[in-house]
N, C-alpha and C positions, 0 to 999 in steps of 0.2 A: 504494500500500500504506500503510495507516494505521499510526501508531505509538501505543503505549499512553500513557495520560495520565501526565504528568510527576509525580513525587513532590514533595511540598512541600519546599522548601529547609530544610535542617537548622537554619539560623540563624533563619529565620522561624518554624519550628515551636517552637523553644526560646523565642523571644520571646513567642509566643502562650501557651505554658505559663506563663511568668513573669507575663504580663499578667493571666491568670486568677487567679494567686496574689495579685497586687496588688489585684484586685477583691474578693477575700474577706477580706483583712486588716482593713479598717475594720469590716466586719460583726462579725468576731470580737472586736474591741476593745470595742464598745459594751456588750455584755451584762455583761462583768466590770467595766467602768469606771463604769457608770451609778450604782451606789450611791455611789461616791466623788464623782462629778460632782454628783449630787443633794445630797449633804451640803455640798459647797463652795459651791454656788449657792443652797442653802436653798430647794429647790423640792420639790413632792410627786412621788411615784413616777410618776404618770401624765403628768408634764411631758415625759417622753420622747416623747410623741406629737408635740410641737412639732418636735423634732429629726427624727423619722421623716417627718412630713408635709412639712417643708421639703425633705428629701432626695428624697422622692417627686416633688415638683413639678419639681425639677431633673432627676431621673432620667427621668421620663416625657417631659418636653419634649425632652431631648436624644436619647433613644433613638428616639423616633418620628421626629424630624427626621433623624436619622442614617439610618434605614431608607429614608426617602424621598429623601435627597440623597447617599447613599453613592457612587453612580456618578459624580457630579459632583465631589465633594470629594476622593475618593481615600482608600483605606484607610490608607496610611502617614501622611499628613498628619493625618487624623482621630485616629489613635492617639497621635501625638506631642503634638498640642495638648491633647487631652483628658487624657492622663496628667499633663502639666505642670499643668493646671488642678486635678486631684485632689491633686497634691503641695502646691500653694499652699493649698488648702482645709484639708488636714490640718495644715499649719503653723499655720493660723488656729485650729484646734481647740486646739493646744498652748499658745496664748497668749491665748485668750478670757478676758476678765475677768468677763463675765456671760453668762447663758444666751442672751440675745438675740443676742449676737455669735456664739455657737456655733451657733445656729439658722441664722444667715446663712451661716456656713461650711458647714453641712449642705446648704444649697441649692446652693452652688458645687460641693461634692463630688458631689452628685447629677448636676449637669450634666456633669462630667467622667466619672464612672463610667458613666452611661447611654450616652454616645456610644461609650465603649470596649466596653461589653458588646454593644451592638447591632452595631457594626462588626465586631467579632471573630466574633460568632455568624453573621452573614451571610457573612463570608469563609469560615469553617470549614464551614458547611453546604454550600458549593459546592466546597470544596477537599478535605475530609476525609471518611472513611467512619465507620461506627459506632464503631470502636475508638478512633481519634484524637479523635473528637467526645466520647466519654465520658471519655477521658483528659484532654482539655482542661478539662472541667468537674470532673474529679477534682482538678485543681490549684486550682480555685476552693475546693473543700472543704479542700484542704491549707492554703490561705491563711486560711480562716476558723478552721481548727484551730490554726494558729500564732498567730493574733490573741489568743485568750485566754491562751496561754502567755506571750506578750510582756507583756500587761498584768498577768497574775498575777505574773510575775517582777519587773516594775517595782514593783508595790505591795508584794510580799513583801520587796523590798530597802529599803523605807522611802521610796521616791521617790514623787512625785506622779503621778497618772494622766496628766498632760500629757506626761511623758517617753515614754510608750507611743505617743502620737500623733506625737510628734516623730521617733521612730525610723522609723515607717512612712512619714512624709512624706519622709525622706531616701531611703528605698528607692524610693519612687515617682519621685523626681527622677532617680535613676540610670536607671531604666527609661525615663523620658521622653527622656533623652539617647540611649539606644540606639535608640528609635524615630526620632528625628531623623536619626540616622546611616544608617538603613535605609529612608528614605521612598521612594526610587526603586525599591528591591527589591520593596517591597510593591506598587507600581504595576505593575511588570512581571509579578508573579505573581498579580495579582487574577483570581479565577475568572470564567468567562464570564458567570455569573449576576449579577455586579456590574460588568460592563464598562460603559464610558462609552456613553451613548446614541449611536446612529448612525442615519443616515437610513434610511428604509424601503427595503428592497432591498439594503442593504449586508450584508457578511458579517462574522461575529465571528471574530477571529483565534483559532486554537487549537480551534475547534469540531470540525473534522473529526478532530483528534487525540484529542479527548475522547470522541467518539461512534463513530469508525470509519466515518463517513459523509461525504457531500459537504458542502461549505461551506453554512452555514445562511443562510436568508433571514430578515431581521430585520423584525419587526412591532411597532409601538408599541402599548402597552396603556394606556389612560387610567386615571388614579387612581380615578375613580368606579367602574370595573369591579372593582377590588380591593375597594373598600369595600362593594360589593353582595353579596359572597360570604358566605353563612352560615358556611362553614368558617373564614373569617378570624375571625369574632367568637366562634364556639364555642371555637376554639383560644386566642383571647385570654383568655376567661374561665377556661379550664383553667389557664393560667399564673398568673392571680390566685390561684386556690385552691391550686395546688401551692406557690408561693413563700410564701403565707401560712402554710402548715404548716411549711415548712422554716425560715423566719425566726422564727416565733413560738416554736417549740421551742427554737431556739438562744438567742433573746433572753431568755426567761423561765425557762429551765432552772436558771440559777444561783440565781435567787430561790426557785424551787420547792425546790431541794435544800438551801438554807441555812435559809430561814424556814419552809418546809413540812415538810421531812424531817430537819432537824437536823444537816446536814453542816457541817464547818468550811469557811471560805472557800477555803483552798488546795486541799482535796480536791474541793470543788464545782467550782472552776475547772478542775481536771484532768478532771473528768467531762464538763464542757461541751466541752472539747477532744476527749474521746473521742467525743462525738456528732458533731462536725464531722469527726473522723478517720474515723469509720465511713462518712461520706459519701464521703470520699476513697478509702478502700479499696473500697467498693462500686462506684465508677465505674471503678476500675482493673480489678477482676474482671469486672464485668458488661459492660464494653466488649467483652471477648472473647466473653462468652456471647451478646450481642446479635448478633454477626456469625454465630454458628452457629445460633441458634434463631429469629432474626427479632425485629424490634422489637415487633410486636403482642403476642406471648406474654410477652416480658420486661416490657413495660409493665403488662399485666394482673396478673402475679404481684407486681410491685413495688407497685402501688396497693393490692393486698390486704394486703401486708406492712406498708404504712404504717398501715392501719387497725388491724392487730393491735398494732403498737407503741404507737399512741395509746391503745388500750384498756389496755395494761399501765401506762401513765403515769396513766391515769384511776383505776385501782384503788387504793384507800387501802391503804397498806402501808409497808414499810421503804424506805429510800432506794435500796437495791440493786434493788428492783423498778422504780422509776422510771428508774434509770440503764439497766437492761436495755431498758426500753421506748424510751428515747432512742436507744440504739445500734441497735435494730431499725428504728426510724423512719429513722434516718440511712442505714443500709445499704440498706433497701428503696427509699428515695426517690432513691438515687444516680443511676440511669439515666433518671429520668423527664424532667427538664429537657433534657438533651442529646438524648434520642431524640425528644421532641416537637419540638425545634428541627430536628433532622436530617430529620424526615419532613414538615416544613412544605410543601415543594414538592409532595409526593405528595398532600397534602390540598387545596392551593389552586392548584397549577400553578406552573411555573417562573417565568412572567412576573410573578406576584404575590408570589413568595417573599420578596424583600428587604423589601418593604413589610410583609408579614404578620409577618416576624420583628421588624421595628422596633416594630410594634404589640404583639407578644407580649412583647418585652423591656420596653416601657413599662408594659404591664399587670403584668408581674412586679414592677415598682417599686411599683405600687399595692398588690399583695398583700404586699410586703415592709414596707410602712409603715402603711397604714390599718388593716389587720386586726390586726397586732401592737399598734398603738396603741390600738385598740378593746379588745383583750384587757387592755391595761394599765389602762384605765379600769375594766373589769369586775373585774380583780384588786384594784384599789385600793378598790373598793366592796364586795367580797365576800371572797374568799380566793384565794391563789395556787393552791390545790388545784383550782380550776376549769379550769386549763390543760389537763389531760388530756382532759376531756370536750369542750372546745372543739376540740381537735385531732382527736378522733374524729369529730365532726360534719363538720368540713371534709374529712376523708379520705373519708368516705362520700359527701359531695356530689361530690367529684372523681371517684370511681368511677362514680357515676351519669352525670356529664357525659361522661366518656370513652366509656362504653358507648353513650350516646345518639349521640355523634358518630361512633362506629365503625359504627353501623348506618345512617347516612345515606349516600346515594350521593355519590361523590366529586364535587367541584365545582371548576370553574376549570382543569381540566387541559387541555382542548382550547382552542386559540386559533384562531379562524376566520381563513381566508385574507383578505388585504386586499381590500377592495372593488375590483372591476375586474380581479382576477387570475384566472387559470384554474389549477385544480389540476394539469392536465397540463403546465403550462408552468413549474412551479417547478423551480429548479435544485438544490434540496436541501430538507432539513427546515426547517420554520418555526422560527425562533429568536426568541421574543418578547423584546423589551427594554422595560422600563418607561419611561414617559414622565413626566418630572419635573414636568409642569405641574400 
């Protein structure tokens, strides 16, 4: 008689929430702090591209490697080491004497953040359902919403922007210590989809409990099979477009509201927090909705809402209209990232899910840096009012890509039996395990 899947441990679930908060904090700091950083270092507005590009290189590298090596490294060790690295990088931000040093710290921060993001998403995709997956990402939105408040409070108090990064660095250090203390607990609770590679024919512990069936037979899947799947690459591009919208709106909203729509710095900072806050609220609410209505319907409605919000930002008018558009974009965008991550295995197959998630998280880093940086160049050479139109174009492109992918036949779900075996002789369902070669 089979037993139901075990619920995630409360301590690990809490740490997962806090880790997602910590991932969002640095993103929320940059948009508000950049005008001060730009002034201190005497660099142009578009110089933020150097910071974002360096962060992207580190983020892309570590997130992809984490997706391909997670089974060997272990979730707990990955989270502990990567969070410590992020704390050291943020400390470097707070003491950087010139932009070049800050750019180097951005590279290190990307290395730490990418591994945490990829590892936690792969773990959560196998261990949690739509509700917790959305709520985890809601806490990322909470972190990004808190970031502008921290930096706005620091600047409003007459302190230098460096204090904001120092505060967040200390919080990251505490979280790293918590991960160190729970390394073994993460190892014991790692879901089957991220289990350590086992020889062909071995069984995966806990599989029968999770599926209600007989123990699984393990089949290795070569890396090249993952990279050949069109679903892997269409999903990867979708993450580029989605995160480009989310980050661009948050990064340049402060500049739009102050220089473009005439708001004061304190009020504009609060409005940027409202944008990220709407992302948080949307994920809390829509996590429950997705469980009832299904991921496909929620994704379609959300993508349409993002386009509507972008259109509101693009329309010339008072600051209130732009703020409304930002809130609509944030609330509508809320479930897109977690639901696309959660349904990765449905699109590419369980055997390829960890790798695909690693590629998707890496692609998200590209979308978070290169596109916003390009928008910075465009804004510097034209006007900050171009932001709304750019977001609308990206939103429409994302809708088209999602619909194209939804109409393609699913790929990668079936894993053929190992050569030389007979279907009638299997002792249980095939449980594919990725091969790290």
